[in-house]
C-alpha positions in Angstrom: -39.0 16.8 4.3 -38.0 14.3 2.9 -38.0 16.4 -0.9 -35.5 18.8 0.8 -33.3 15.5 1.3 -33.7 14.2 -1.8 -33.1 17.9 -3.2 -29.5 17.6 -1.7 -28.6 14.4 -2.1 -29.4 14.9 -6.3 -27.1 18.5 -5.7 -24.5 16.4 -4.4 -24.3 13.6 -6.6 -23.7 16.4 -9.4 -21.0 17.7 -6.9 -19.6 14.6 -6.9 -19.7 14.1 -10.6 -17.5 17.3 -11.5 -15.2 16.2 -8.6 -14.7 12.9 -10.1 -14.3 14.2 -13.6 -11.6 16.7 -12.2 -9.5 14.3 -10.7 -9.8 11.7 -13.5 -8.6 14.8 -15.8 -5.4 15.6 -13.2 -2.8 14.3 -15.7 -4.5 16.2 -18.9 -2.8 18.9 -20.3 -4.1 22.3 -20.5 -7.5 21.3 -18.4 -9.4 23.4 -16.9 -11.9 22.5 -13.5 -15.3 22.6 -13.0 -16.3 24.5 -9.9 -19.6 23.5 -8.3 -21.4 25.1 -5.2 -24.3 24.1 -3.6 -26.9 26.6 -3.0 -30.3 27.0 -1.7 -33.4 27.2 -4.0 -36.9 29.1 -3.3 -38.9 26.0 -2.2 -36.3 25.1 0.5 -34.0 22.8 -1.7 -30.8 22.5 -3.1 -29.3 23.0 -6.2 -25.5 22.3 -7.6 -24.2 25.6 -9.5 -21.5 24.6 -12.0 -19.0 26.9 -13.8 -15.8 26.1 -15.8 -12.6 27.4 -14.1 -11.3 30.6 -16.1 -8.1 28.7 -17.2 -4.5 30.6 -16.5 -2.7 29.4 -19.7 -0.7 26.8 -18.1 0.3 23.7 -20.1 -0.6 21.4 -17.4 -4.3 20.6 -15.3 -5.4 22.9 -13.3 -7.0 20.7 -11.0 -5.8 21.2 -6.9 -6.0 17.2 -6.3 -5.8 18.1 -2.5 -9.3 20.4 -3.1 -11.0 17.8 -4.9 -10.3 15.0 -2.1 -11.1 17.0 0.6 -14.1 17.9 -1.2 -15.5 14.5 -2.0 -14.9 13.5 1.5 -17.1 16.2 2.8 -19.8 15.4 0.4 -19.5 11.6 1.4 -20.1 13.2 5.0 -23.5 15.3 3.6 -25.2 12.3 1.2 -24.7 9.8 4.7 -26.3 12.0 6.8 -29.5 13.0 4.5 -29.7 9.3 3.6 -30.3 8.9 7.4 -32.5 11.4 7.6 -35.0 9.9 5.3 -34.6 6.4 6.2 -35.7 8.2 10.2 -38.3 9.6 8.2 -39.5 6.6 6.5 -39.2 5.0 9.8 -41.7 7.9 11.6 -43.9 7.8 8.8 -44.7 4.0 8.9 -45.2 4.0 12.3 -48.1 6.8 12.3 -49.3 4.7 9.7 -49.3 1.7 12.0 -51.0 3.9 15.1 -53.1 5.2 12.4 -54.1 1.7 10.9 
């Protein structure tokens, strides 16, 4: 169970990194942002899938700032949930080991 939470944290870190890169380049001419999606793997974990957006020929950056900021808020909430789940599992495992010992 902890491995799926760690997998999710790593996937969402990649997502956050790409989103931050897009935001950092919001004023860069002809910048095409990265699109990131999270998908489930066969073993129950997650992975980040990153692609480059298709350029529309615009002279300005194609970064959608409102999308990036709302994505970052969602990523933050997912990360907090996964960290809490890992802490809870760690406490339960510690209690089980204390009982066993």
